[in-house]
C-alpha positions as CSV (number, residue, x, y, z in Angstrom):
1,X,-6.5,35.8,39.5
2,X,-8.4,33.1,37.0
3,X,-10.0,35.9,34.7
4,X,-6.4,36.3,33.4
5,X,-6.7,34.1,30.6
6,X,-9.8,33.5,28.6
7,X,-9.7,30.1,29.6
8,X,-7.4,27.8,31.7
9,X,-6.7,24.1,32.9
10,X,-5.1,23.6,36.2
11,X,-3.6,19.8,37.3
12,X,-6.5,18.0,35.3
13,X,-6.7,14.6,36.6
14,X,-8.7,12.1,34.7
15,X,-9.0,8.1,35.5
16,X,-10.3,5.2,34.0
17,X,-11.7,2.5,36.2
18,X,-10.3,-1.1,34.4
19,X,-10.0,-4.1,36.0
20,X,-10.7,-3.0,39.9
21,X,-7.8,-0.4,39.2
22,X,-7.7,3.2,38.5
23,X,-5.8,4.3,35.2
24,X,-4.9,7.8,35.0
25,X,-5.5,8.4,31.4
26,X,-4.5,12.4,32.0
27,X,-2.1,12.9,34.8
28,X,-1.8,16.6,36.2
29,X,-2.6,18.4,32.5
30,X,-2.1,22.2,33.2
31,X,-3.0,24.9,29.9
32,X,-4.1,28.2,29.5
33,X,-5.6,30.1,26.2
34,X,-6.1,33.9,24.9
35,X,-8.7,35.4,23.1
36,X,-7.9,35.3,19.4
37,X,-5.0,32.7,19.8
38,X,-4.5,29.7,18.1
39,X,-2.4,26.7,20.2
40,X,-1.7,23.5,19.1
41,X,-1.7,20.7,21.3
42,X,0.5,17.6,19.8
43,X,1.6,14.0,20.4
44,X,1.4,10.5,19.7
45,X,-2.1,9.1,20.1
46,X,-3.2,7.7,23.5
47,X,-1.0,10.6,24.7
48,X,-4.5,11.8,26.2
49,X,-4.9,14.5,23.9
50,X,-8.9,14.0,23.5
51,X,-8.9,13.1,27.1
52,X,-7.9,16.3,28.0
53,X,-10.8,18.1,25.9
54,X,-13.4,16.0,27.2
55,X,-12.2,16.9,30.4
56,X,-12.8,20.1,30.4
57,X,-16.1,20.1,28.3
58,X,-17.2,17.5,31.2
59,X,-17.7,14.4,28.3
60,X,-16.3,11.6,30.4
61,X,-18.7,9.1,30.5
62,X,-18.3,6.3,32.7
63,X,-16.1,4.1,33.9
64,X,-14.4,7.0,33.1
65,X,-14.1,10.0,36.2
66,X,-12.3,13.7,36.4
67,X,-10.6,13.0,39.5
68,X,-9.3,16.4,40.4
69,X,-8.5,20.0,38.7
70,X,-9.8,22.8,37.8
71,X,-11.2,24.3,34.8
72,X,-11.6,28.5,34.4
73,X,-13.7,30.3,31.6
74,X,-13.7,34.1,31.3
75,X,-17.6,35.2,32.5
76,X,-18.0,32.0,35.0
77,X,-17.3,32.3,38.4
78,X,-14.9,30.0,40.2
79,X,-13.9,26.3,38.8
80,X,-16.5,25.2,36.4
81,X,-15.8,21.3,37.3
82,X,-18.0,22.2,40.5
83,X,-21.0,22.6,38.4
84,X,-22.2,19.2,37.3
85,X,-22.2,17.9,33.9
86,X,-25.6,18.4,33.3
87,X,-25.9,21.7,34.7
88,X,-27.3,25.0,33.3
89,X,-23.9,26.2,33.1
90,X,-21.9,23.5,31.2
91,X,-24.5,23.8,28.8
92,X,-24.1,27.0,28.2
93,X,-20.2,26.5,27.7
94,X,-20.6,23.6,25.9
95,X,-22.8,24.3,22.9
96,X,-22.4,28.6,23.3
97,X,-19.1,29.2,24.3
98,X,-17.0,26.3,23.3
99,X,-17.4,24.5,20.1
100,X,-15.9,21.4,19.0
101,X,-15.4,19.3,15.6
102,X,-14.7,16.2,15.4
103,X,-12.3,13.8,12.8
104,X,-15.2,12.3,11.0
105,X,-17.4,14.6,9.9
106,X,-20.2,12.0,8.7
107,X,-20.6,10.3,12.3
108,X,-21.4,14.0,13.6
109,X,-24.0,15.4,11.2
110,X,-27.5,13.3,11.3
111,X,-28.2,11.6,7.5
112,X,-31.7,12.3,8.0
113,X,-31.8,16.0,8.5
114,X,-30.7,18.5,5.8
115,X,-27.6,20.2,6.4
116,X,-29.3,23.9,6.6
117,X,-31.9,22.4,9.4
118,X,-29.1,21.1,11.5
119,X,-27.2,24.4,11.5
120,X,-30.3,26.4,11.7
121,X,-31.5,24.4,15.2
122,X,-28.1,25.0,16.4
123,X,-28.1,28.8,16.0
124,X,-31.8,29.3,17.2
125,X,-31.1,27.0,20.2
126,X,-28.1,29.3,21.4
127,X,-28.4,32.7,19.7
128,X,-32.2,32.7,20.6
129,X,-33.0,33.8,17.2
130,X,-36.8,33.7,15.3
131,X,-36.7,30.9,12.6
132,X,-36.8,33.5,9.8
133,X,-33.4,35.2,11.4
134,X,-32.1,32.0,12.0
135,X,-32.5,30.9,8.1
136,X,-30.2,34.1,7.0
137,X,-27.9,33.6,9.5
138,X,-27.4,29.5,8.5
139,X,-26.9,30.7,4.6
140,X,-24.4,33.6,6.1
141,X,-22.3,30.8,7.7
142,X,-22.5,28.5,4.9
143,X,-20.6,31.5,2.6
144,X,-18.2,32.3,5.2
145,X,-16.8,28.4,4.4
146,X,-17.0,28.7,1.4
147,X,-20.2,26.6,0.1
148,X,-21.2,27.4,-3.3
149,X,-24.5,28.3,-4.1
150,X,-25.4,28.3,-0.5
151,X,-29.6,29.0,-0.5
152,X,-29.6,26.1,-2.9
153,X,-28.0,23.7,-1.0
154,X,-29.6,24.4,2.4
155,X,-32.0,21.9,1.6
156,X,-28.9,18.9,0.8
157,X,-28.4,16.1,2.8
158,X,-25.1,15.1,4.4
159,X,-24.0,12.3,1.8
160,X,-24.4,14.7,-0.9
161,X,-21.3,16.5,0.0
162,X,-17.6,15.3,-0.4
163,X,-15.7,14.9,2.8
164,X,-14.2,18.4,2.4
165,X,-17.8,20.0,2.3
166,X,-19.0,17.9,5.3
167,X,-16.1,19.2,7.3
168,X,-17.1,23.0,6.4
169,X,-20.6,22.6,7.2
170,X,-19.0,21.3,10.7
171,X,-17.3,24.0,10.8
172,X,-20.4,26.6,9.6
173,X,-22.3,24.5,12.5
174,X,-19.2,24.9,15.4
175,X,-19.4,29.0,14.7
176,X,-22.7,29.5,14.3
177,X,-23.0,30.5,18.0
178,X,-20.4,32.8,17.6
179,X,-18.0,30.6,20.3
180,X,-14.9,32.2,22.4
181,X,-13.1,28.8,21.6
182,X,-13.0,26.3,18.7
183,X,-11.5,23.1,19.5
184,X,-10.5,21.0,16.3
185,X,-9.7,17.4,17.2
186,X,-7.5,15.8,14.5
187,X,-10.7,17.6,12.4
188,X,-8.7,17.5,9.1
189,X,-6.6,14.3,9.2
190,X,-8.6,12.4,6.7
191,X,-8.8,15.1,4.4
192,X,-6.5,15.5,1.1
193,X,-3.6,18.3,1.4
194,X,-5.4,20.8,-0.2
195,X,-8.7,20.8,1.2
196,X,-6.5,20.5,4.7
197,X,-4.6,23.5,3.8
198,X,-8.2,25.4,3.0
199,X,-9.9,24.4,6.0
200,X,-7.1,25.5,8.0
201,X,-6.3,28.8,6.5
202,X,-10.1,29.4,6.6
203,X,-10.3,28.6,10.1
204,X,-7.5,31.1,10.7
205,X,-9.1,33.8,8.9
206,X,-12.3,33.1,11.0
207,X,-10.4,33.1,14.3
208,X,-8.7,36.4,13.3
209,X,-11.8,38.2,12.1
210,X,-14.3,37.3,15.0
211,X,-11.6,36.8,17.7
212,X,-12.7,33.5,18.4
213,X,-9.8,31.2,20.1
214,X,-8.7,28.1,18.2
215,X,-7.3,24.4,20.0
216,X,-6.2,22.1,17.1
217,X,-5.2,18.8,18.4
218,X,-3.2,16.8,15.7
219,X,-0.2,14.5,15.1
220,X,0.8,16.4,12.6
221,X,3.4,18.7,13.2
222,X,3.2,20.6,10.1
223,X,-0.1,21.5,10.6
224,X,0.8,23.4,14.5
225,X,4.2,24.7,12.5
226,X,2.3,27.1,10.0
227,X,-1.1,27.4,12.1
228,X,-0.3,27.4,15.9
229,X,1.3,30.0,17.8
230,X,1.9,28.3,20.7
231,X,2.5,24.5,21.3
232,X,2.1,21.8,24.0
233,X,3.9,18.3,23.4
234,X,2.0,15.2,25.6
235,X,3.4,12.2,26.0
236,X,1.8,9.3,28.1
237,X,-0.7,11.4,30.1
238,X,1.2,15.0,30.4
239,X,2.6,18.1,29.0
240,X,6.3,17.3,28.5
241,X,7.1,20.7,26.7
242,X,5.7,23.8,25.8
243,X,6.9,27.1,23.8
244,X,6.0,29.4,21.5
245,X,6.0,27.6,18.2
246,X,8.9,29.1,16.4
247,X,11.0,28.4,19.9
248,X,10.0,25.0,20.1
249,X,10.8,23.9,16.6
250,X,14.3,25.6,17.0
251,X,15.4,24.6,20.2
252,X,13.3,21.9,21.2
253,X,14.5,20.8,24.6
254,X,12.8,17.5,25.6
255,X,14.1,14.4,24.4
256,X,10.5,13.6,23.3
257,X,10.4,16.5,20.9
258,X,14.0,15.7,19.8
259,X,12.8,12.4,18.6
260,X,9.6,13.2,17.1
261,X,11.1,15.8,15.0
262,X,13.7,13.1,13.5
263,X,11.4,10.6,13.0
264,X,9.3,12.4,10.4
265,X,10.4,13.2,6.5
266,X,10.3,16.6,5.9
267,X,9.3,18.3,1.7
268,X,12.7,19.8,2.2
269,X,14.8,16.9,3.3
270,X,17.9,16.0,1.6
271,X,16.7,12.6,-0.6
272,X,19.4,10.4,1.6
273,X,18.2,11.5,5.1
274,X,17.7,8.4,7.5
275,X,14.6,8.9,9.4
276,X,15.3,7.6,12.9
277,X,12.1,6.0,14.4
278,X,11.3,6.5,18.2
279,X,12.3,2.9,19.8
280,X,9.3,0.8,21.6
281,X,6.0,1.9,22.5
282,X,4.2,4.5,24.5
283,X,4.0,3.0,28.1
284,X,0.3,1.3,28.9
285,X,-1.0,3.6,31.1
286,X,-2.0,0.7,33.5
287,X,1.4,-0.4,34.4
288,X,3.1,3.5,33.9
289,X,6.1,3.8,36.1
290,X,6.3,6.6,39.2
291,X,9.5,7.9,37.2
292,X,9.9,9.7,33.9
293,X,7.1,7.8,31.6
294,X,9.6,8.4,28.4
295,X,12.7,6.7,30.2
296,X,12.3,3.4,28.1
297,X,12.3,4.9,24.8
298,X,14.8,8.3,25.6
299,X,18.1,8.4,24.4
300,X,19.2,10.7,26.7
301,X,18.3,8.8,29.5
302,X,20.9,8.1,32.9
303,X,20.4,6.4,35.9
304,X,19.4,9.3,37.8
305,X,16.2,9.5,35.7
306,X,15.2,6.2,37.1
307,X,15.7,6.9,41.0
308,X,13.1,10.4,40.8
309,X,10.0,10.9,41.1
310,X,8.3,11.9,37.4
311,X,9.4,15.3,36.4
312,X,7.7,18.3,36.1
313,X,7.2,21.3,34.0
314,X,10.2,23.8,34.2
315,X,10.8,27.1,32.7
316,X,14.1,26.6,30.4
317,X,13.6,29.4,28.6
318,X,11.1,32.7,28.3
319,X,7.6,30.9,28.1
320,X,9.0,27.9,27.4
321,X,8.7,24.5,29.7
322,X,10.2,20.9,29.4
323,X,9.8,18.3,32.1
324,X,13.3,16.7,32.1
325,X,15.3,16.2,34.7
326,X,18.4,16.5,33.1
327,X,20.9,19.6,33.0
328,X,21.9,21.3,29.6
329,X,25.4,20.5,30.2
330,X,24.2,16.3,30.4
331,X,21.9,16.7,27.6
332,X,24.4,18.5,25.3
333,X,26.9,15.4,26.5
334,X,24.5,12.9,25.6
335,X,23.6,14.9,22.2
336,X,26.8,14.4,21.1
337,X,27.4,11.0,21.8
338,X,24.2,10.4,19.9
339,X,25.7,12.7,16.9
340,X,28.7,10.6,16.9
341,X,27.5,7.1,16.8
342,X,27.8,5.8,13.6
343,X,24.3,7.2,11.5
344,X,22.8,4.3,9.3
345,X,23.1,5.0,5.7
346,X,20.2,4.9,3.7
347,X,20.1,1.7,2.0
348,X,22.0,1.6,-1.9
349,X,19.2,1.1,-4.0
350,X,19.8,-1.4,-7.3
351,X,17.5,0.1,-10.7
352,X,18.3,-2.1,-13.6
353,X,17.1,-0.9,-16.8
354,X,14.8,-3.7,-18.2
355,X,11.2,-2.6,-16.9
356,X,9.4,-4.3,-14.7
357,X,5.7,-3.1,-15.3
358,X,4.6,-1.3,-18.6
359,X,1.5,0.5,-18.9
360,X,0.0,1.9,-21.8
361,X,-3.6,3.9,-22.4
362,X,-4.9,2.0,-20.0
363,X,-9.1,3.5,-19.6
364,X,-11.6,2.0,-16.3
365,X,-14.8,2.8,-17.2
366,X,-17.5,1.9,-14.5
367,X,-21.4,2.2,-16.1
368,X,-23.9,3.8,-14.2
369,X,-27.7,2.4,-13.6
370,X,-30.6,4.2,-13.1
371,X,-34.4,3.0,-12.4
372,X,-35.7,-0.3,-11.8
373,X,-35.1,-1.8,-14.9
374,X,-31.0,-0.8,-14.0
375,X,-30.8,1.0,-17.6
376,X,-27.4,2.2,-18.1
377,X,-27.5,5.8,-18.5
378,X,-24.0,6.6,-18.3
379,X,-20.5,5.9,-17.1
380,X,-18.1,7.1,-14.9
381,X,-14.6,7.6,-16.2
382,X,-12.5,6.6,-13.5
383,X,-9.1,6.5,-15.4
384,X,-8.3,7.5,-19.0
385,X,-4.9,7.4,-20.6
386,X,-2.8,6.1,-18.2
387,X,0.7,5.5,-19.5
388,X,4.0,5.0,-17.3
389,X,6.6,1.9,-17.0
390,X,8.4,1.4,-13.4
391,X,11.9,-0.4,-13.5
392,X,13.1,-3.5,-11.7
393,X,14.1,-2.4,-8.3
394,X,12.6,1.4,-8.8
395,X,10.0,3.0,-6.3
396,X,7.4,4.9,-8.2
397,X,5.4,7.2,-6.1
398,X,1.8,7.7,-7.3
399,X,0.6,11.0,-5.3
400,X,-3.3,12.7,-6.1
401,X,-6.0,13.7,-3.9
402,X,-8.8,11.3,-3.3
403,X,-11.1,10.4,-6.3
404,X,-8.4,10.7,-8.3
405,X,-8.3,7.1,-9.8
406,X,-5.0,6.1,-7.8
407,X,-6.6,3.0,-6.1
408,X,-8.6,1.8,-9.3
409,X,-5.2,2.2,-11.4
410,X,-3.7,-0.3,-8.9
411,X,-6.6,-2.6,-8.6
412,X,-6.0,-2.7,-12.5
413,X,-2.8,-3.5,-12.2
414,X,-3.8,-6.6,-9.7
415,X,-6.0,-7.5,-12.1
416,X,-9.1,-6.8,-9.7
417,X,-10.9,-5.0,-12.4
418,X,-10.3,-5.5,-16.5
419,X,-9.4,-2.5,-17.8
420,X,-11.6,-1.3,-21.1
421,X,-8.6,-0.8,-23.1
422,X,-4.8,-0.4,-22.9
423,X,-2.2,-2.9,-22.0
424,X,-0.7,-3.7,-18.7
425,X,2.9,-5.5,-19.8
426,X,4.4,-6.9,-16.1
427,X,7.7,-9.0,-16.8
428,X,7.2,-8.6,-20.6
429,X,3.5,-10.5,-20.6
430,X,0.5,-8.3,-21.3
431,X,-1.8,-9.4,-18.6
432,X,-4.7,-7.1,-19.2
433,X,-6.8,-9.2,-21.3
434,X,-5.8,-12.5,-19.4
435,X,-8.5,-14.7,-17.9
436,X,-8.8,-15.7,-14.6
437,X,-6.6,-19.3,-15.3
438,X,-3.9,-17.2,-17.2
439,X,-3.6,-14.8,-14.3
440,X,-3.1,-17.6,-11.8
441,X,1.0,-18.1,-12.7
442,X,1.5,-14.4,-12.3
443,X,-0.8,-13.8,-9.1
444,X,1.9,-15.0,-6.4
445,X,4.2,-12.5,-8.2
446,X,2.2,-9.3,-7.2
447,X,1.5,-8.5,-4.3
448,X,-0.3,-5.6,-2.3
449,X,0.2,-3.4,1.1
450,X,-3.4,-2.1,2.5
451,X,-3.9,1.5,4.1
452,X,-5.6,0.0,7.5
453,X,-3.7,-2.9,8.7
454,X,-6.7,-3.6,10.9
455,X,-9.2,-4.2,8.4
456,X,-6.8,-6.2,6.0
457,X,-6.6,-8.9,8.3
458,X,-9.0,-11.2,9.6
459,X,-9.6,-11.1,13.0
460,X,-9.9,-14.8,13.7
461,X,-7.1,-15.6,12.1
462,X,-3.8,-16.4,13.8
463,X,-0.9,-14.2,12.3
464,X,1.1,-17.5,11.4
465,X,-1.9,-18.7,9.2
466,X,-2.3,-15.1,7.7
467,X,1.1,-14.5,6.6
468,X,1.5,-18.4,5.4
469,X,-2.1,-18.7,3.6
470,X,-0.7,-17.9,0.3
471,X,2.5,-20.5,0.8
472,X,0.1,-23.3,0.8
473,X,-2.4,-21.7,-1.8
474,X,0.0,-21.0,-4.5
475,X,1.9,-24.5,-3.7
476,X,5.4,-22.9,-2.4
477,X,6.2,-25.3,0.4
478,X,6.2,-29.1,0.4
479,X,5.6,-30.2,3.7
480,X,5.1,-28.6,7.0
481,X,8.7,-28.3,8.5
482,X,9.2,-26.2,5.1
483,X,6.2,-24.2,5.9
484,X,6.8,-23.4,9.3
485,X,10.7,-22.5,8.5
486,X,9.4,-19.9,5.9
487,X,6.9,-18.5,8.1
488,X,9.4,-17.9,10.9
489,X,11.9,-16.6,7.8
490,X,8.9,-13.9,6.9
491,X,8.8,-12.5,10.8
492,X,12.5,-12.3,11.2
493,X,12.0,-10.7,8.0
494,X,9.7,-8.0,9.1
495,X,11.4,-7.6,12.4
496,X,8.8,-9.6,14.1
497,X,9.3,-12.0,16.6
498,X,8.2,-15.7,15.9
499,X,7.0,-16.5,19.3
500,X,4.1,-14.2,18.6
501,X,2.9,-16.1,15.1
502,X,-0.2,-17.7,17.2
503,X,-1.4,-14.1,18.4
504,X,-4.7,-13.0,16.6
505,X,-4.6,-9.6,14.5
506,X,-6.2,-7.5,18.0
507,X,-3.1,-8.7,19.9
508,X,-0.9,-6.6,18.5
509,X,-0.2,-3.0,18.2
510,X,-0.8,-0.7,14.8
511,X,3.0,-0.9,13.5
512,X,2.9,-4.8,14.2
513,X,-0.1,-5.4,12.2
514,X,1.3,-3.4,9.5
515,X,4.1,-5.9,9.5
516,X,1.8,-9.2,9.8
517,X,0.9,-7.0,6.2
518,X,4.3,-6.9,4.9
519,X,5.1,-10.4,5.9
520,X,2.1,-11.6,4.0
521,X,2.8,-9.6,0.9
522,X,6.4,-11.2,0.8
523,X,5.5,-14.7,1.3
524,X,5.0,-15.6,-2.0
525,X,8.6,-13.8,-3.1
526,X,6.4,-11.3,-5.6
527,X,8.4,-8.9,-7.8
528,X,6.2,-6.0,-7.7
529,X,4.4,-4.4,-4.4
530,X,1.8,-2.2,-4.8
531,X,1.7,-0.2,-1.4
532,X,-1.8,1.5,-0.8
533,X,-1.6,4.4,1.6
534,X,0.5,1.8,3.9
535,X,1.6,4.3,6.6
536,X,-1.4,7.3,6.9
537,X,-2.8,5.4,9.6
538,X,0.0,5.1,11.9
539,X,1.8,7.1,14.4
540,X,4.4,9.7,13.4
541,X,7.0,7.1,15.0
542,X,5.8,4.1,13.8
543,X,6.0,5.8,10.5
544,X,9.3,5.8,10.2
545,X,9.8,2.3,11.3
546,X,8.0,1.2,8.2
547,X,9.8,3.8,5.9
548,X,13.0,2.2,6.8
549,X,11.5,-1.1,6.9
550,X,10.5,-1.0,3.4
551,X,13.7,0.8,1.8
552,X,16.0,-2.1,3.4
553,X,13.6,-4.9,2.1
554,X,13.7,-3.4,-1.5
555,X,17.6,-3.1,-1.2
556,X,17.6,-6.6,0.1
557,X,15.0,-8.4,-2.1
558,X,15.5,-6.5,-5.3
559,X,11.8,-5.6,-5.2
560,X,9.5,-2.9,-7.4
561,X,7.2,-0.7,-5.3
562,X,4.1,1.6,-6.2
563,X,3.7,3.6,-3.4
564,X,0.6,5.3,-3.4
565,X,-0.1,8.3,-0.9
566,X,-1.4,11.8,-0.4
567,X,1.1,12.6,2.3
568,X,4.0,14.3,-0.3
569,X,6.7,14.1,2.1
570,X,6.7,10.4,2.7
571,X,6.2,10.3,-1.0
572,X,9.4,12.0,-1.7
573,X,11.0,10.1,1.0
574,X,10.8,6.9,-0.5
575,X,10.3,7.0,-4.1
576,X,12.5,7.4,-7.1
577,X,10.4,8.9,-9.5
578,X,6.7,10.8,-8.8
579,X,3.7,10.5,-11.2
580,X,0.8,12.8,-10.4
581,X,-2.7,12.7,-11.3
582,X,-5.6,13.8,-11.2
583,X,-9.4,13.9,-11.8
584,X,-8.2,9.9,-13.7
585,X,-5.2,11.5,-15.7
586,X,-1.6,11.8,-15.0
587,X,-0.5,15.3,-15.6
588,X,3.3,15.2,-14.6
589,X,6.1,12.3,-14.2
590,X,9.4,13.2,-12.7
591,X,12.6,12.0,-11.0
592,X,12.0,12.8,-7.4
593,X,14.4,15.7,-6.8
594,X,13.7,17.1,-10.0
595,X,9.6,17.4,-9.6
596,X,10.0,19.3,-6.0
597,X,12.5,21.8,-7.4
598,X,11.1,22.4,-10.6
599,X,7.7,21.5,-10.5
600,X,6.0,22.6,-14.0
601,X,2.0,21.6,-13.5
602,X,-0.1,24.2,-11.9
603,X,-1.5,21.5,-9.8
604,X,1.8,20.2,-8.5
605,X,2.5,23.4,-7.7
606,X,-0.5,23.9,-5.8
607,X,0.0,20.5,-4.6
608,X,3.2,20.9,-3.1
609,X,2.4,24.4,-1.4
610,X,-0.3,22.8,0.6
611,X,1.5,20.3,2.3
612,X,3.1,22.2,5.4
613,X,6.6,21.9,6.3
614,X,7.5,21.1,10.4
615,X,9.2,24.4,10.6
616,X,7.8,27.7,11.3
617,X,10.8,29.7,9.8
618,X,10.5,28.1,6.7
619,X,6.4,28.3,6.9
620,X,6.7,31.7,6.9
621,X,8.9,32.1,3.8
622,X,7.7,29.7,1.7
623,X,5.4,31.2,-1.3
624,X,2.0,29.2,-1.5
625,X,0.4,29.2,-4.9
626,X,-3.2,29.1,-3.8
627,X,-5.8,26.3,-4.8
628,X,-9.1,26.8,-5.4
629,X,-12.6,24.7,-5.3
630,X,-12.7,21.0,-4.6
631,X,-12.0,18.2,-6.7
632,X,-14.9,17.6,-9.3
633,X,-17.1,14.5,-9.1
634,X,-16.3,12.0,-11.9
635,X,-19.6,11.8,-13.0
636,X,-19.4,15.9,-13.5
637,X,-15.8,15.7,-15.4
638,X,-14.8,19.3,-16.9
639,X,-14.2,19.6,-20.9
640,X,-10.6,19.7,-22.4
641,X,-8.1,19.8,-19.2
642,X,-9.7,18.4,-16.0
643,X,-7.6,20.9,-13.8
644,X,-8.9,23.8,-16.2
645,X,-11.5,25.0,-13.7
646,X,-9.5,25.5,-10.6
647,X,-6.3,26.5,-12.6
648,X,-5.0,30.4,-12.2
649,X,-3.4,30.1,-15.8
650,X,-6.2,28.5,-17.9
651,X,-6.8,29.6,-21.3
652,X,-9.6,28.6,-23.8
653,X,-7.6,26.3,-25.3
654,X,-7.2,24.3,-22.0
655,X,-11.2,24.6,-22.0
656,X,-11.7,22.6,-25.0
657,X,-8.3,20.2,-25.5
658,X,-7.2,17.5,-23.1
659,X,-3.2,18.1,-23.4
660,X,-1.3,15.0,-23.5
661,X,1.6,14.4,-22.0
662,X,5.0,15.7,-23.3
663,X,8.6,14.6,-22.4
664,X,10.8,17.8,-21.8
665,X,13.8,15.6,-21.2
666,X,15.4,14.4,-18.0
667,X,12.8,11.9,-17.7
668,X,10.4,15.2,-16.8
669,X,6.7,14.7,-18.6
670,X,3.8,17.1,-18.4
671,X,0.5,17.8,-19.7
672,X,0.2,21.2,-19.8
673,X,-0.3,23.7,-22.7
674,X,1.9,26.0,-21.1
675,X,5.2,24.4,-22.1
676,X,4.3,23.4,-25.6
677,X,6.6,26.1,-27.2
């Protein structure tokens, strides 16, 4: 019976012992996988995706324990969990038959060994080849994952590669033992859109060529829509829905899946679509109820859901299973009620004609020193010739891959850095040359919200002192009473209960921490807020809450935002105009809809094509502009147009001259020779 599928797990249960209680992290998960198939496992963080993967490989260490279930792998007799975690069989399965790639390649590679040695060692161990043959195979593997100059780079160390290249090395290493199953656990989350698309497409090609089956574990629904054939949706330690990917996106049955799809912005959305966040937080595993774990956050819930045991998966269509107690009629009736409830409209934006920020020809170079005497041998040109403006009340989105100078630009505007040349005019004053003392009156009028709300908050300060710090610093309140009032008011503005103000950061969830960061930014009543990737570290459902909050605040307080992000769907949703950067230069600026409908620059087209849309039907019909190669390093910047070495339409002129930004009307500017005629 159990040899029907390549791999199958049945009713896995994994507990962690905390405070003398057994807490179920994974509660009865069953899945299967066939040869050469690609499946996706999605869910918010804490839903048990990774623990399920670790359980099947018996990698759960104390205080965790697998308390039940069966794992079958084709070619092995019986239940794999009957073999001990350190048995010969498990070892064969773990490195040889099943390979795993993790999110952060730098922590999985050994920094003191060359990458060639690390892959070669793996091959010798699992395929029992001689050193010579293993070396040949290593170089073949490196070529297979498109690492240029593989022979020469065999002797490089991990830190000599970019993030995307390191992740390729991890894939090469995982594939080197010719596994049957490749598990990619959030393997592309930390990478740029274009690199992510390249890697996933490469994994799919390798899978189809070698017959390897792939499990993609992610919280990005777009990725699963583009690459997975079947999908498992997890929530609170169980699978709540599973189906073929087209069926799942076309008619999601479980209220949780429906809610997830309504919470994410999509590239093909109309501009005024409102994101509907999932209220509340996933249940704490220690206090998870016996009834349906999604009950507290579910819009479809009925009283009967609370009186019955937790629902199990039931077939609702061919190959489509959902764990919900409600009948089709009940769900349809509820869905009509939800739709008829007044939908909130996107807040009005009030963009004024006067400009809040004018940036002209700004450059920032960083010197490069070498040797004992720290002799200057050159400079890294981080940003060059940056010119743009932002009007009052407007959101200007800034997109580009990592290393394109987005954060350097933000720091120049905030005057953390002094630009080499150019002007930064803020509310009518050029602040680019001001001294620290002259900058003082302008500091409170600009603020910044950071990417990771945990590392940008002091872990020892209470939430109150984090939010109120600038009030004291800039003497914005007269006495203690006024201070308390203003702090409470700031908490309410960002949707937090002022009662929570004496807690420290680790007592808050990720979304609440980001709200504290926003309250801190608002405390000085700024005109301009620079949002540096403010939501990329958050879960899908919380992202929607934060985006809606930022839009509301802008409408109420007339704020100007510079919104830096690499998730283009989010940028499109929140921005009025968008600025695209590549290698320290602006390649295109246009109003939001205009840019998405008529992107002109080859780089912008490639960037948009790389963003997956959470809908398999649309994914299969879209035309894609492939993008090759990696972003070059700034110290070896190509001559001429920065994009010419990756551009399919580059001419000789592009290799020699740098195109200037040309205004083509409609507020659409592009730096490309294709549009000069």
